[in-house]
C-alpha positions as CSV (number, residue, x, y, z in Angstrom):
1,L,28.4,38.7,-15.5
2,I,31.1,41.5,-16.1
3,Q,33.0,40.3,-12.4
4,A,32.2,36.7,-13.2
5,L,34.1,36.6,-16.8
6,P,37.6,34.7,-16.4
7,D,40.6,35.3,-18.3
8,E,41.1,33.7,-21.6
9,T,42.7,30.6,-20.4
10,D,41.4,27.0,-21.5
11,S,41.1,25.7,-17.6
12,T,39.3,29.0,-16.7
13,L,37.1,29.1,-19.8
14,I,36.1,25.5,-19.7
15,N,35.2,25.9,-15.9
16,F,33.3,29.2,-16.0
17,Q,29.9,28.4,-15.6
18,P,27.5,31.5,-16.2
19,L,23.6,30.9,-15.7
20,E,22.1,30.2,-19.0
21,S,18.8,31.9,-18.1
22,L,20.5,35.4,-17.6
23,D,18.3,38.0,-19.8
24,L,21.1,40.5,-21.0
25,G,19.2,42.1,-23.5
26,E,21.5,43.3,-26.6
27,L,24.3,40.9,-25.4
28,Q,22.3,38.1,-25.4
29,E,23.1,36.6,-28.5
30,D,27.2,36.9,-28.1
31,Y,26.5,35.5,-24.5
32,F,24.5,32.3,-26.3
33,Q,27.6,32.0,-28.9
34,F,29.9,31.7,-26.0
35,I,27.8,29.2,-24.2
36,E,27.7,26.9,-27.3
37,K,31.3,27.5,-28.2
38,Q,32.1,26.5,-24.7
39,S,29.9,23.3,-24.7
40,E,31.8,22.1,-27.7
41,F,35.1,22.8,-26.4
42,R,34.2,20.6,-23.5
43,R,32.9,17.9,-25.8
44,R,36.3,18.1,-27.6
45,Y,38.6,18.3,-24.4
46,E,36.8,15.0,-23.1
47,Q,37.4,13.1,-26.1
48,Y,41.0,14.3,-26.1
49,A,41.4,13.3,-22.6
50,D,39.6,10.2,-22.7
51,M,41.5,8.7,-26.0
52,D,39.6,5.5,-25.4
53,D,40.7,4.4,-28.9
54,V,44.1,5.3,-28.5
55,E,44.1,3.4,-25.7
56,S,42.8,0.2,-27.2
57,M,45.2,0.6,-30.2
58,E,47.9,0.8,-27.7
59,R,46.9,-2.1,-26.0
60,Q,46.7,-4.0,-29.3
61,R,50.1,-2.9,-30.6
62,S,51.9,-4.0,-27.4
63,T,50.0,-7.6,-27.9
64,L,51.6,-7.5,-31.2
65,Q,55.2,-6.8,-30.2
66,N,55.0,-9.3,-27.8
67,S,53.8,-11.7,-30.4
68,L,56.7,-10.5,-33.0
69,S,59.3,-11.1,-30.1
70,Y,57.9,-14.5,-29.8
71,Y,58.2,-15.6,-33.5
72,R,61.7,-13.8,-33.9
73,N,62.9,-16.3,-31.1
74,Q,61.1,-19.1,-32.4
75,R,62.9,-18.2,-35.6
76,A,66.3,-18.0,-34.3
77,E,65.7,-21.4,-32.8
78,L,64.6,-22.9,-36.1
79,Q,67.8,-21.4,-38.0
80,D,70.0,-22.8,-35.4
81,R,68.4,-26.3,-35.8
82,L,68.6,-25.8,-39.3
83,Q,72.5,-25.3,-38.8
84,Q,72.8,-28.1,-36.8
85,R,71.3,-30.6,-39.1
86,Q,73.4,-29.1,-42.1
87,Q,76.2,-30.4,-40.0
88,E,74.7,-33.5,-39.3
89,R,74.2,-34.0,-43.4
90,L,77.8,-33.3,-44.2
91,E,78.7,-36.0,-40.9
92,K,76.2,-38.7,-42.9
93,E,77.7,-37.8,-46.3
94,R,81.2,-38.3,-45.0
95,L,80.0,-41.8,-43.5
96,V,78.5,-42.8,-46.7
97,R,81.5,-42.1,-48.8
98,E,83.0,-44.7,-46.1
99,N,80.7,-47.1,-46.8
100,R,79.6,-47.1,-43.3
101,I,76.0,-46.3,-43.4
102,P,73.5,-46.2,-46.1
103,Y,72.5,-43.3,-48.0
104,R,68.9,-43.2,-46.7
105,E,70.5,-41.9,-43.5
106,V,71.5,-38.9,-45.5
107,Q,68.0,-38.6,-47.1
108,K,66.2,-38.5,-43.5
109,V,68.6,-35.6,-42.5
110,E,67.4,-33.8,-45.8
111,T,64.0,-34.5,-45.2
112,R,64.1,-32.9,-41.7
113,M,66.3,-30.1,-43.0
114,E,63.3,-29.2,-45.7
115,Q,60.8,-29.3,-42.9
116,L,62.8,-26.6,-41.1
117,R,63.3,-24.6,-44.1
118,N,59.5,-24.9,-44.2
119,E,58.8,-23.8,-41.1
120,I,61.1,-21.0,-40.9
121,Q,59.8,-19.7,-44.1
122,Q,56.3,-19.8,-42.4
123,T,57.2,-17.9,-39.2
124,Q,59.0,-15.2,-41.3
125,E,55.9,-14.9,-43.1
126,I,54.0,-14.6,-39.9
127,I,56.7,-11.7,-38.4
128,S,56.0,-9.9,-41.6
129,N,52.5,-9.9,-41.2
130,K,53.2,-8.7,-37.6
131,K,55.3,-6.0,-38.4
132,V,52.9,-4.8,-41.1
133,E,50.0,-4.5,-38.7
134,I,52.4,-2.8,-36.0
135,S,53.3,-0.3,-38.7
136,I,49.2,0.3,-39.2
137,L,48.5,0.4,-36.1
138,S,51.1,2.9,-35.0
139,T,50.2,5.2,-38.0
140,Q,46.7,4.9,-36.7
141,I,47.6,6.0,-33.1
142,S,49.7,8.9,-34.3
143,R,46.8,10.3,-36.3
144,T,44.2,9.9,-33.9
145,E,46.4,11.5,-31.5
146,R,47.2,14.4,-34.0
147,G,43.9,14.9,-35.1
148,A,42.3,15.1,-31.4
149,S,44.7,17.7,-30.6
150,E,44.2,19.5,-33.9
151,N,40.3,19.2,-33.0
152,R,40.7,20.7,-29.5
153,L,43.2,23.6,-30.7
154,S,40.5,24.5,-33.2
155,A,37.5,24.3,-30.7
156,S,39.8,26.4,-28.1
157,D,40.6,29.1,-30.9
158,A,36.9,29.2,-31.3
159,L,36.0,29.8,-27.8
160,K,38.6,32.3,-27.2
161,E,37.4,34.1,-30.1
162,S,34.0,33.7,-28.4
163,F,35.1,35.0,-25.1
164,F,36.9,38.0,-26.6
165,Q,33.8,39.1,-28.5
166,L,31.5,39.0,-25.2
167,Q,34.1,40.5,-23.2
168,K,34.3,43.6,-25.9
169,R,30.4,43.8,-26.2
170,V,30.2,43.8,-22.4
171,E,33.0,46.6,-22.3
172,E,31.0,48.5,-25.1
173,W,27.8,48.3,-23.0
174,V,29.3,49.7,-19.7
175,Q,31.2,52.6,-21.8
176,Q,27.3,53.4,-23.2
177,H,25.4,52.7,-20.2
178,V,27.1,53.0,-16.7
179,I,28.6,56.1,-15.7
180,Q,31.7,55.7,-13.2
181,A,32.9,58.7,-10.8
182,P,36.5,59.8,-11.3
183,V,36.8,59.6,-7.4
184,E,35.5,57.1,-4.6
185,G,33.0,58.3,-2.2
186,I,29.6,58.2,-1.4
187,V,26.7,59.3,-3.8
188,Q,23.4,61.0,-2.3
189,I,20.4,60.7,-4.2
190,T,17.3,63.0,-3.9
191,G,14.2,62.3,-5.4
192,D,14.0,65.6,-7.0
193,N,15.3,64.7,-10.4
194,I,14.2,61.1,-10.3
195,S,11.0,60.2,-12.3
196,K,9.0,57.3,-13.4
197,Q,11.3,54.6,-15.6
198,Q,14.6,55.7,-14.5
199,F,16.9,53.6,-13.1
200,I,20.0,54.0,-10.6
């Protein structure tokens, strides 16, 4: 276990796969805490990596933006047609004053102008609704991304804290139970000083 402990980066901690069945005595509780925090971090990491909800909302937003562009073009076309009808009405009114056409010709143009105004108003309402929907989706996307990032950061901090605690406990155990020679060499052990229940 001592040799297997990685450094404290997210990538190494999430890929560290020690055996859960290890019997570590007084270190067992700290070890299980680390395994639990590692599992939680993996779950948060996968949620952040997949971001299925965000991708779905981004597709919806893209569709709405395309639709918004279409209705804006339609509004511009209707406004151009209305302007043409206004010029046509002026011309018809001139012809009426000259007694060249009946006034009903002007009324026909005005009826068409009113229809165009209604269509422009309806199109404008659609555009306004699309803009509101896009704004709501953008806010939801931002909140989801920020929430996923914050959750991942929180889980990462908890995992590192658990790792440092386990590392500290392992180091304390080594200091208390392991004797290290000051120099390298070969130790020769005879059976004279070894008794039952003593371990090397």
